N, C-alpha and C positions, 0 to 999 in steps of 0.2 A: 921700802920698795924701790928697786933699781929699774929705770926705764932705759931701754936701748932702741935704737932704730931697727925696724924689723929687715928692710933690705940693705944691708951692709955689704961692701963688695964680695967679701969673703962668703956670705950666704949666697949672694947670686952666682959665685963661681961653683959652689957646691951644688946648686941647683941645676946649672948647665952641666956639668958632670953626671949628675943623676939622670937627666934627660938624654944626654949622649949614651948613656951605658944601657938605658931602657929600649930607647929607640933605634940605636945603632947610627953609624955614619951615613948609611944608604936612604933611610927613611926620615933623618931630621929635616933635610931641606923641603922634603914633600909635606911633613907636619907644619913646619914653619909657614909655608906657603897656605897652607889650608887654614892656619889661625889668621894670618894676614887677611885673606879673603872674608873669613868670618866677621873679623872686627869691622872691616870696611863696609859689609854689608850692614852690620848692626848700626854703625853712625849714619850711612845713608837712610835706613830706614826710621831712626830717631831724629834725623835733621830736622830742624824747623824751619829751614829754608825752602824745602821741597813741600808743595802742597800734598796731603794724603789722597792716595789713590784709592778709587772704590771699585771693588771687584764685583761685578754683576753677574750672579748666576740665576739659572731659572727656576731653582727651588727657593730663592729667598723672597720672590714676590708671589703673594697668593693669586691663585688663577681666577679669573672672573667666570662666574657660571650664570647663564642668562635663563 
C-alpha cells in the first residue's frame, strides 16, 4: 500500500482551478469572504475563552399559574 499526502501542491492547484471554473472570477471573492466569516463565527462560538451566552425566551420557562 502506497501512502501519499492528500494535500500536495498540485492537488491544491487543481482544486483552486475547479473552484474558479465553478464559481467564476466575479463570485470567487464573495464566496471566499463568506467562508472566512463562517470560519470566524464558528471559532468564536466554540472558543473556550468566551463564557457561553444564555438566550432567554418566553417559551423556555413554564408559566406560573395561581
